[in-house]
N, C-alpha and C positions, 0 to 999 in steps of 0.2 A: 149493191151485196146481195144476195140471196134470201132467202126467210130463213131461220131457224126452223122454223113451224113446220115440221113433217108431213103435219096431217095429208093435205089436202095430195101432195105429191105423191107420198107414202101408199095413199090409198089407189090412186091413177096406176102408178107404178106398177101396186101388184096385179091390178085387172088383167095391164096390159102384157106381165109376162106370165099370166093362169098358162100358159099352153108350152114354154119352154123349162120353167119349174121340175126338179123333180116330184115324185109324186109324194114321197114322203119328206117332204123339204121341211122344216123347224118354222120355215118362215111362217109367222100367224096369218090363218085367212085372211083375205081381203073384210071389211066392214061392212055390213050389209046398206050402211049408206052409199048411198047415190055418187059417185066421184064428181069432185068438182072440176070447173075446168084450167087447164093451166094456162101458163104466162107462157109465151115462146118461147120462154127461157127455159124452162122446165119442161115443155118438149121435148127440144133437141135433147135434154140433158135424158131422159127418160128416152128419147130414140136411140143415145147412143151408148148407154149401158144394158140397152137389149141388146144390140149389135155384139156388145163386149164377150154377155152372158149365151149368146148362140154359138159364138167361137170359140167359149169359155167349154164350154157341152161337147163340142166337138173333139176340142183337143184331149177333155179329161178321157171320150169315148176313145179317141185312139192309144190314147196312150194306155190305157186296159188292153189293147187288142194286140191281133200280131201284125197289127196295121206297120207299127212304128217299133218292132221289136229287133230291126237292123240299125237303128238309130244308137248314135253315140249318146254316153249319159250327158255329155256337154251340148251333143245338139240337143236334148231332150230339154235342159235346164232353157237352153237359149226362147225353143217355144213357150216354154212355162212362163221366163220373162216378158217375153213380147205381149203378153196378158195383161202380165205385172205394170208393165209401160202403159200400157191404154187405162187404166184405171187408174195410176199416178197423173197422168194427164190430164185425164177429166176431174180429177181433184184438185190439181193445179188452179186447174178454175172455176169451180165448185167448192173451195175448200169449208162451207160452214154444211155439205151436203152428207148428212148422216145415213140418206139411204144407202150411197154408194160406198160410205162408207163401210157400211155391215156389210153389201155384196162383195166388193173387196175382203176385205176380213175371213167371209169363207171361203170365198177360192186360198186364202194363205193358208186356211187350215188344211185344204184337200190335199194342197201340195206339202203338208209336212212343216210351215213356216209359224208355229203356234206361236212366238215370241211375237210377231210381227202384226200377226193376227190378233191378238188381245191389246196389241197398243191403237190400232186402229178401231176397238170394239168399246176403247175409252174412249176415246176422242167421240164414238158416234155417242155413246153412253154422256157426255158433258151436251152435248147438244139436243138430246131426245131420252131425258131420264126415265119417261115413262114406257118404254119400248119392252115388250118381255122378250123379242128374239137378240137384244143386247143384252139384257139381262141373264139369261139362258148361255149365251157363248164364256159368257164373263165368270159363270159361275163354273162350266164345264172346265176350263182355264184354274180356276182356282182349285178345283177339288184335283185336277190333273197336276198341282202343282203341292198338293198336301196341304192347303189355306182354307182346314175345316170350317172354320166360323164365317168367312167369308161366301166359301162354297155353299154352303146351309142359309145364310140370305140371300143367295142370290138366285138359286134353282126355285126355293121356296116362293120369291117375289117373281120369276118368271111365271108360274102356275096362277096366281091370284092378278096378275095383270092382263092374262090371257087363261080363263079358267076353263075355257073349249076346247084347246089346244091341247092334242092326245099326249104329244112326245113331250113334251112338260114335266107331264106328271109322272111319264116314265119315267125320265131321265131321271127328274128328281127321286122315284125309289130307288131306284137302282145305286146313286147317291146312299140315299141311307140303309141300304142294304149291306154295301161295302165299308164304310163309317161305323156302322150301329154302334160296336165295341168302344169306338177310339170317343164319337160322339156320349156316352153314356161315362168315360170315363172321366173325359173332358166338363160333363156335369153340365151341358148347354142342352142336351133332353135328359130324362129316364129312359132305360132299356124299353122299358112297357110303354113308354107313348114314342120312341123311337120307329119299334116293330108296328105302332098302331098308326103311324101316318106313312110310314112305308106300304103300307097295306090297302091306308088307303088311298096313297095315289097308283098304286097299281090297278086296284080296283075301279078307277076314276076313268084309266086310260083302258079298261075294257070296255065303259061304257061309252067313252066318245069316240072308240074303235072297233065298234064289235067285232069288225072282221078283218083284224090284223091278230094274228096267230099267236103274233110274238106275244103280243101283249098278253093275251088269253092264259099264255106257257108261263108267262114268268110271274103272274097273280098268282096261280095255283104252285109255282115252286117255290112262292116269299114265305108258305107256312113255314119252310123247313128253316127258313132263317130267322125267324122269330123265335127268342128263349122264351118262352110259352106259347107254343101253337094250338089255337082253337082247330084241334082234330074234326071234329065235325062240318065246320065249316071248311077245312080243306078238304075232306070229303066230297061235300060239292062243288068245292072249285073244281077239282078233277073230273066229276060226272057231267059239269056243264061245257068243257072241255072235248067232252068223248066225242058226240054227232059234228064237231066240224073238223075234226081229223079225215084223211083222205088217204094215209097208206094204209099197208100192214104193220111196219117198222113204226108208223106212229103209234099207233094200238097199243103196238108190245110196250113202248116206252113208257107207254100212258099208263100200261097194267102195273108196271114196276113200281112207279109211281107212289101207282091206288094201296098198289099192295102193303107199300111200306106205311101208309095213313091207316090200314087196315087193321095194322099188327099193332098201333098205337092204339086203337079203339078197342081190342082184343077179341076181334073176329081174326082169328089168326088161321082158321079151315079156309074163310074165302081168300084169305089172300096168300094160302099154298098152293089154291088152284089158279089163282094170277102165275107168280111164279114158275108154277109146272108148266104152264102151258105158251110162258116164252121158251124158244128154241134157239135165237139165232146166237152163233160162238160168241161173238164183239161183247153179246152183253151178259156172258158170265160169270166176272165177275159180283159184277150186282146182282145176279142171281144168288150168289156165294154169298154174298153179305146179307141178304136177306135172309136167305136159310138159315143163318148163322142168332136169327134175331127173333126166329120162329120156336115156338116152345116144344121143351125134347127136342133140340138140335144137337147133333152129335160135337 
């Protein structure tokens, strides 16, 4: 019977798969501890899973390209099913393998089999209850299903188990921003506490992944999600983001966000300059709304 302790297998497998996992995978980084020697059975399982993941990656890439546009829906489903059967076969031989369950669950989510994916994550959680990647996946599903209490606990637990993984903080922040009113209404957290934890989560994501522009944008935008924003800190966040932008359009959009903050700070003349500097036709609605907030607006 395979061991239910996944640590040695988990660490070694993540090292082996480092070259084929997506760059923004939610999988936690491998431990800094040296990989332990795998048994022959574990080495064979790692090789099998690596091969499945390699073929899975190729399949998903082909389904997103023009390569398979001529295929019928049933043909595409058969290709997906072929990967699923390989996971099922592996798990039939290793029914206590949480690592394979995690990767299978992720595959099922990618092909929109959410309920089945969640069942595998629950099985993995029973075997390895201290893995952040499992708590994160269960938390995302709970949030999608409207189970706010469970989602709050699971998503926060993921950040505690793997505090150096930026995406867990980012998703926790998004959850709090999305459900802040419901969380406060149900008295799970006060609105002030919910807003503070949301912003802490986004800030942590930016600190852990300082080159990830999505996290920097979201942290700056999070001030608009707060019931009582600190506009001075908001201005600092937008100014911190500006040097990292690459295109004129990005700078133009940032200028309008910054203008909104400046209006709140009573610096209307500076805000007006930024609004007037924006010329893109598709941003006219935003400019109109901002001009309506300026003093002496018609």
